[in-house]
C-alpha positions as CSV (number, residue, x, y, z in Angstrom):
1,M,0.0,0.0,0.0
2,S,1.4,3.4,-1.0
3,N,2.0,6.2,1.5
4,D,-0.9,8.2,0.1
5,H,-3.3,5.3,0.7
6,I,-2.0,4.8,4.2
7,L,-2.4,8.6,4.9
8,A,-5.9,8.5,3.4
9,A,-6.9,5.5,5.6
10,V,-5.5,7.2,8.7
11,G,-7.3,10.4,7.8
12,W,-10.7,8.6,7.5
13,T,-10.1,6.8,10.8
14,T,-9.4,10.1,12.5
15,V,-12.6,11.6,11.1
16,L,-14.7,8.7,12.1
17,Q,-13.3,8.8,15.6
18,A,-13.9,12.5,15.9
19,W,-17.5,12.2,14.7
20,A,-18.5,9.0,16.5
21,W,-20.0,10.6,19.6
22,P,-21.7,13.5,17.8
23,L,-23.4,10.9,15.5
24,V,-24.5,8.8,18.4
25,I,-25.9,11.9,20.2
26,L,-27.6,13.0,16.9
27,I,-29.3,9.5,16.5
28,V,-30.5,9.6,20.2
29,V,-31.9,13.1,19.8
30,L,-33.6,12.2,16.5
31,A,-35.1,9.1,18.1
32,F,-36.4,11.2,21.0
33,L,-38.0,13.7,18.7
34,I,-39.6,11.0,16.6
35,W,-41.1,9.5,19.8
36,V,-42.4,12.9,20.9
37,S,-44.0,13.6,17.5
38,A,-45.7,10.3,17.6
39,S,-46.9,10.6,21.2
40,T,-50.2,12.6,21.5
41,A,-49.9,12.5,25.3
42,A,-46.3,14.0,25.3
43,L,-46.9,17.0,23.1
44,P,-49.3,19.1,25.3
45,M,-47.1,18.5,28.3
46,L,-43.8,19.4,26.5
47,K,-45.4,22.6,25.1
48,I,-46.4,23.8,28.5
49,V,-43.2,22.8,30.3
50,F,-40.6,23.7,27.7
51,G,-42.5,26.2,25.5
52,R,-41.1,29.0,27.7
53,V,-37.4,28.0,27.2
54,R,-36.4,30.0,24.1
55,R,-32.6,29.5,23.9
56,V,-31.6,25.9,23.3
57,S,-29.2,24.7,20.6
58,A,-28.6,21.0,20.1
59,F,-27.0,20.6,16.7
60,G,-25.1,23.9,16.7
61,V,-23.3,22.5,19.8
62,E,-24.1,25.6,21.8
63,F,-24.8,24.8,25.5
64,D,-25.2,27.7,27.9
65,L,-24.2,26.2,31.3
66,T,-23.8,29.4,33.2
67,Q,-25.4,29.9,36.6
68,K,-27.7,32.5,35.2
69,A,-28.9,30.1,32.4
70,A,-29.4,27.4,35.0
71,Q,-31.5,29.7,37.2
72,Q,-33.5,30.8,34.2
73,T,-34.1,27.3,33.1
74,Q,-35.3,26.3,36.6
75,T,-37.6,29.3,36.6
76,N,-39.0,28.4,33.2
77,V,-39.5,24.7,34.0
78,E,-41.1,25.5,37.4
79,A,-43.4,28.0,35.7
80,G,-44.4,25.4,33.1
81,F,-45.2,22.7,35.6
82,G,-47.0,25.3,37.8
83,E,-49.2,26.2,34.9
84,L,-49.9,22.6,34.2
85,R,-50.7,22.0,37.9
86,Q,-53.2,24.8,37.9
87,R,-54.9,23.4,34.8
88,L,-55.2,20.0,36.4
89,N,-56.4,21.4,39.7
90,R,-59.1,23.4,37.9
91,K,-60.4,20.2,36.3
92,F,-60.3,18.5,39.6
93,D,-62.3,21.3,41.2
94,S,-65.0,21.1,38.4
95,Y,-65.5,17.4,39.0
96,V,-65.5,17.9,42.8
97,D,-68.3,20.5,42.4
98,E,-70.2,18.2,39.9
99,E,-70.0,15.3,42.3
100,Q,-70.8,17.5,45.4
101,L,-67.8,16.0,47.1
102,N,-67.5,18.7,49.8
103,S,-71.1,18.0,50.9
104,K,-70.3,14.3,51.1
105,L,-67.2,14.9,53.2
106,L,-69.2,17.0,55.6
107,T,-71.8,14.2,55.9
108,I,-69.0,11.8,56.8
109,V,-67.6,14.3,59.3
110,S,-70.9,14.6,61.1
111,L,-71.6,10.8,61.1
112,A,-68.2,9.3,61.6
113,V,-65.5,11.8,62.5
114,H,-67.1,14.3,64.9
115,P,-68.6,11.6,67.2
116,A,-65.2,9.9,67.5
117,L,-63.5,13.0,68.9
118,T,-63.1,14.1,72.5
119,D,-64.7,17.5,73.4
120,E,-61.3,19.1,73.3
121,A,-60.3,17.7,69.9
122,K,-63.6,18.9,68.4
123,K,-62.3,22.5,68.7
124,S,-59.3,21.9,66.5
125,Y,-59.7,18.9,64.2
126,R,-59.3,18.9,60.4
127,C,-60.5,16.4,57.8
128,T,-59.8,16.1,54.1
129,V,-59.3,13.6,51.3
130,H,-56.2,12.7,49.3
131,V,-56.1,11.0,45.9
132,P,-53.4,9.8,43.5
133,D,-51.8,12.7,41.7
134,V,-52.1,12.7,37.9
135,L,-49.2,15.0,37.3
136,F,-46.5,13.0,39.0
137,Q,-46.5,9.3,39.7
138,D,-46.0,8.2,43.3
139,S,-47.6,11.3,44.6
140,L,-50.8,12.2,46.5
141,L,-52.9,15.2,45.9
142,Q,-55.0,16.9,48.6
143,L,-58.3,17.0,46.7
144,L,-60.5,18.9,49.1
145,D,-60.1,21.8,51.5
146,Y,-59.9,20.9,55.2
147,Q,-63.2,20.6,56.9
148,P,-64.2,22.6,58.9
149,S,-61.3,25.1,58.9
150,G,-60.8,25.4,55.1
151,G,-57.7,25.7,52.9
152,G,-55.1,23.2,51.7
153,R,-56.6,21.7,48.5
154,G,-54.4,21.3,45.5
155,R,-51.2,20.5,47.4
156,A,-49.2,17.5,46.3
157,F,-47.2,15.2,48.6
158,S,-44.8,12.3,48.0
159,A,-46.5,8.9,48.4
160,R,-43.7,8.3,51.0
161,F,-44.7,11.3,53.1
162,G,-46.1,11.0,56.6
163,I,-49.1,9.0,57.7
164,I,-51.0,9.5,54.4
165,G,-48.1,8.0,52.4
166,K,-47.8,5.1,54.9
167,C,-51.6,4.5,54.7
168,W,-51.6,4.6,50.9
169,R,-48.6,2.3,50.4
170,S,-49.7,-0.3,52.9
171,G,-53.5,-0.1,52.3
172,E,-54.0,-0.2,56.0
173,P,-55.7,2.4,58.3
174,D,-53.4,4.1,60.7
175,I,-54.2,6.0,63.9
176,Q,-51.7,7.8,66.0
177,S,-52.7,9.4,69.3
178,D,-49.4,11.0,70.4
179,V,-47.1,11.8,67.5
180,A,-43.9,13.5,68.5
181,T,-43.6,16.8,66.8
182,H,-39.8,17.1,67.2
183,A,-38.2,17.5,63.8
184,V,-35.6,14.7,64.3
185,E,-38.3,12.2,65.2
186,L,-40.5,13.1,62.2
187,I,-37.5,12.8,59.9
188,K,-36.6,9.3,61.3
189,E,-40.1,7.9,61.7
190,W,-42.2,9.6,59.1
191,A,-39.9,9.9,56.0
192,M,-40.0,13.7,56.1
193,T,-37.3,16.2,55.0
194,T,-36.1,18.8,57.5
195,A,-38.3,21.5,55.9
196,E,-41.4,19.2,56.0
197,A,-40.7,18.2,59.6
198,L,-40.5,21.8,60.7
199,D,-43.8,22.7,59.0
200,V,-46.0,19.7,59.3
201,G,-48.9,19.5,61.7
202,H,-48.3,22.9,63.4
203,G,-48.1,21.2,66.8
204,R,-50.8,18.6,66.1
205,S,-50.4,15.4,68.0
206,S,-53.3,13.1,66.9
207,F,-53.5,11.8,63.3
208,A,-55.6,9.3,61.4
209,A,-55.5,8.0,57.8
210,V,-58.1,5.6,56.4
211,P,-57.7,4.1,52.9
212,L,-60.8,4.1,50.7
213,F,-61.4,1.2,48.3
214,D,-63.8,0.7,45.4
215,K,-66.0,-2.4,44.9
216,H,-63.0,-4.2,43.3
217,K,-60.9,-3.6,46.4
218,Q,-58.7,-1.1,44.5
219,P,-57.5,2.0,46.5
220,V,-59.0,5.3,45.3
221,G,-58.0,7.7,48.1
222,V,-57.2,8.4,51.7
223,L,-59.4,10.1,54.2
224,Y,-57.2,12.1,56.7
225,V,-58.0,13.5,60.1
226,D,-55.8,15.4,62.6
227,A,-56.3,17.3,65.8
228,L,-54.2,19.4,68.2
229,P,-54.4,17.5,71.5
230,K,-53.0,14.1,72.3
231,D,-55.4,11.2,72.6
232,A,-58.0,13.0,70.4
233,W,-60.2,9.9,69.9
234,S,-63.1,9.3,72.3
235,T,-62.4,5.6,72.1
236,P,-58.7,5.1,72.8
237,Q,-56.8,2.6,70.6
238,E,-56.2,-0.6,72.5
239,A,-52.6,-1.0,73.6
240,G,-50.6,-3.6,71.6
241,K,-52.9,-3.5,68.6
242,K,-50.8,-4.1,65.4
243,T,-53.4,-2.5,63.1
244,S,-56.1,0.1,63.4
245,H,-58.8,-1.9,61.5
246,D,-60.9,-2.4,64.6
247,H,-60.9,1.2,65.8
248,P,-64.5,2.7,65.6
249,L,-63.2,5.7,63.7
250,C,-61.8,3.7,60.9
251,Q,-64.8,1.4,60.7
252,E,-67.3,4.3,60.6
253,I,-65.3,6.3,58.0
254,A,-65.1,3.2,55.7
255,K,-68.8,2.5,56.2
256,H,-70.1,6.0,55.6
257,A,-67.7,6.7,52.7
258,H,-69.6,4.0,50.7
259,E,-73.0,4.9,52.0
260,V,-72.9,8.6,51.2
261,G,-71.3,7.9,47.7
262,L,-67.9,9.4,48.4
263,V,-66.1,6.3,47.1
264,D,-68.2,6.2,43.9
265,S,-67.5,9.9,43.3
266,L,-63.8,9.4,43.7
267,V,-63.9,6.5,41.2
268,T,-65.7,8.7,38.7
269,I,-63.4,11.7,39.2
270,M,-60.2,9.6,38.9
271,G,-61.6,7.9,35.8
272,H,-61.8,11.3,34.1
273,M,-58.5,12.7,35.5
274,R,-56.3,9.7,34.6
275,K,-57.1,10.4,30.9
276,T,-55.9,14.0,31.4
277,G,-52.7,13.9,33.5
278,P,-49.3,12.8,32.2
279,R,-48.4,11.0,35.4
280,I,-44.7,11.8,35.0
281,R,-42.3,9.3,36.7
282,L,-39.5,11.1,38.4
283,Y,-37.7,8.1,39.8
284,K,-37.1,4.6,38.6
């Protein structure tokens, strides 16, 4: 082989080596774009979340990794997800009104929750319903404002958070009559971050979470109750009990949730909302 042929071969080898990774990246990006274009569910979400990001170059190999750009990207993405969250919450609210869910919760409060509380606890208790979030997987959404105090609806929590997360994951009711509000204990025992532990409960000591199941025994939500004083339940939980199934509060909530139609309404609402939300998986 002549020197010219050898040099030509070496030259092509160098070119191929230089372009190998850019070509691989190009193929991956093209495959992603093809997937997005073929996915009707992905397009609306991507338009909302990334439609605000104006300066992105992929094939011109221009990547702005400055602190300012990172902060701007964070702001844009948060604004996009915030807008999507608001849209989903408005749809949830419309179905809640249509199904008269707040009225049904008030009925359960009067029939099951209020009678189970001590006189002191009746002055400070709160009750609401959490359902699976349709924006992010492995999250729970506070569907209704607290009764009777109001506020709180539309907030999302990790399915690993506190008593509601424990109840949802296990499918078991849980009643706590004397929860330590010290931040260190909440971090260790309730899977909370430091910020969550400092904010949660606002000094509340009694908590209860009851899973709600449809006729096929599938979980559709969690009914949550808390109160300021310790031992807020008029019927104390028996010492040594491994589960809270037999506690009158749990039994009455489960019974009346079906009787007043709360469970059926949750099935209807979630049937609609699962078709709307992207259910983004953050962790694998």
